[in-house]
PALUMNU-239993 format. One record per residue (C-alpha): z, y negated, x. Coordinates in steps of 0.02 Angstrom, whole numbers, plus 50000, padded with zeros to 5 digits. Each point is the difference from the previous one (the first is absolute). Example, Ala and Ser with C-alpha at 12.3 -4.5 7.8 and 13.67 -1.06 7.14 Angstrom:
// PALUMNU-239993
503905022550615;499674982850069;
***
This chain:
// PALUMNU-239993
543134522456916;500775017349986;499495009749846;501865002449965;500144981449960;498535000049881;500424999949816;499355014149892;499164989649865;500015005949820;501445012150025;501714998949917;501455011550042;501764999349932;501735006650035;501255002949857;501734992750024;501534996949893;501264985950013;501634997449910;501825004750007;501335012949961;501784994549959;501665009149976;501694994149939;501314998950137;501525011149977;501734991749996;500295006850176;498384992550064;500404983249923;501735000150077;499235002850171;498854984849989;500394984150096;500934986849899;498434989349990;499165014349905;501465004449887;498974996049844;498575011750048;499715013949875;498435009150059;499155006850155;498124998349996;498495003850107;498364990549987;498515008250084;498135001750026;499475018250011;498535011649981;499745004449817;500215018950013;501735007650008;500465013950121;500295016849915;501825002449952;500474982550056;501204988849904;499064984850065;498674991449895;498385000450101;500015000250188;499115016550036;498874991550128;500344989050150;499044984049958;500254991550168;498235004750051;499384985649892;501584989649968;500734991150150;501414990349921;500834996849831;501034984449969;501224999649855;500614982949943;501665002449912;501044987649901;500564985450108;501835004749976;499775015150114;500304997850186;498324999650089;499045001249834;498325002850085;500045018050058;498595005750115;499715018750015;498735004750133;500135018949996;500195013249864;500865002149886;499504982949934;501564996749899;501594989749988;501675006149932;501334987849940;501414998149875;500114986849865;500404995949820;498474990749934;498155002649972;498714988450077;498194999350057;499575006750172;498454994250092;499175014150098;498744995350135;498995014050080;499154997450167;498695012650053;499655007150172;498894989750115;498545012149980;499904995649815;499564981850029;500694996549826;501074986049930;501785003449945;500305007949830;501284991549887;500995008749863;501474995249889;501325011649931;501434996449881;501525009250065;500635011649863;501845005050001;500415004349821;499375014749895;498404997649901;500274996849815;498775000349856;499704983749907;500994999849839;501055015050048;501624990249994;500495006650171;500804987150117;498844993650136;501455000650122;501135014849957;501755002050074;499945007550177;500775016549946;498695002249864;498574995050116;500625012050134;499825014749881;498164995749977;499665003350183;498854989950115;498904986449925;498185000650056;498744985849988;498345003550087;498224993849989;498425009050055;498674990250093;498405003650094;499684990050158;498114998250007;499094996550163;498254993349972;498705000850141;501275007050125;499724999550187;499345016650064;501525002250113;501184997449853;498975011349888;500175013750132;501904997949993;500035000949810;498885015349995;501135008750126;501494997649882;499515005249823;501414996649876;500945014249920;499255002249826;501094996149851;500455015349896;498775002849858;501325003549868;501754994149964;501415010450071;501304986150011;500404984649896;498684986350013;500534982650059;500324987749859;498544988449962;500274985349882;498185001949943;500385018049951;501594998949891;500105018849976;500425002050184;501744993349959;500435017849947;499695006350177;500914985250076;501555004249898;499915018850028;500554998950181;499245008150153;498874993250135;498374993449927;498305004050073;498274992349983;498615011849944;498114999649988;500155001549811;501144984849994;498794989550103;498535005549892;500954995749840;500444983050070;498184996850045;499505004849823;501304988149927;499354985950110;498215003749949;500494999949816;500924983550024;498464992750086;498895005249855;501254993149874;500004983250090;498104999550001;499945004349815;501264986349961;499004987550103;498415004749907;500884998149833;500634982550038;498344995250078;499155004649836;501274990049901;499744984950115;498105001049982;500155000849810;501194985049998;498814990150110;498575003949880;501064994649853;500454984050090;498164996650034;499585002649815;501364987849948;499394987350127;498235000949932;500654998049822;500944984350049;498494992950090;498885003749850;
***
């Protein structure tokens, strides 16, 4: 067997990606130009899988790197009301642009290049068309089109790290030959809204093209670690309560038997 097809045991290597969508309100002229079957469409949106880093000066979220060296194909499963709802994209950019009026869940299936020898990677994304609103703010979840248009594009993106454990040597060589563009260390643009980080709503409403940063990823990891510790502490608390109740039950049982 060629050494290239031998797995490098004990090694993990990852590639950062983002997935999500950007949506804009159609102008009256754009709506008038739509086919009659799409007369009720209000937005144009693009759903995509991209590298996490953004190109300098770009108005696109992510996409600084060509990720086709490890991703062979991305399949987007849209709502069944769309013609040909299963959209297969086998070359970059891995994205689909459509028009519509409603939000729905999109299944995203990533197939890797043959050298990877890996199973497909499945993701789910809720298509976001309307501006983000803070809970309890009193703002309408679906504002009138003219109001929404003034807010600019709506962005909804998630960061993920595709981890390859024990990669084949040939695939590892490919990955090492294409190091990802590092995320910026500090914030120079708005950060993408994250429901687990409510304060990011300010950036989401400020306008501009968001960008992922190393600081943002670190903060998210710290929030996840805190949440993990909180869950463990809560489990320990209830475990202690359960043990005490069981002891009390045993004491009562002995009293009844006596």
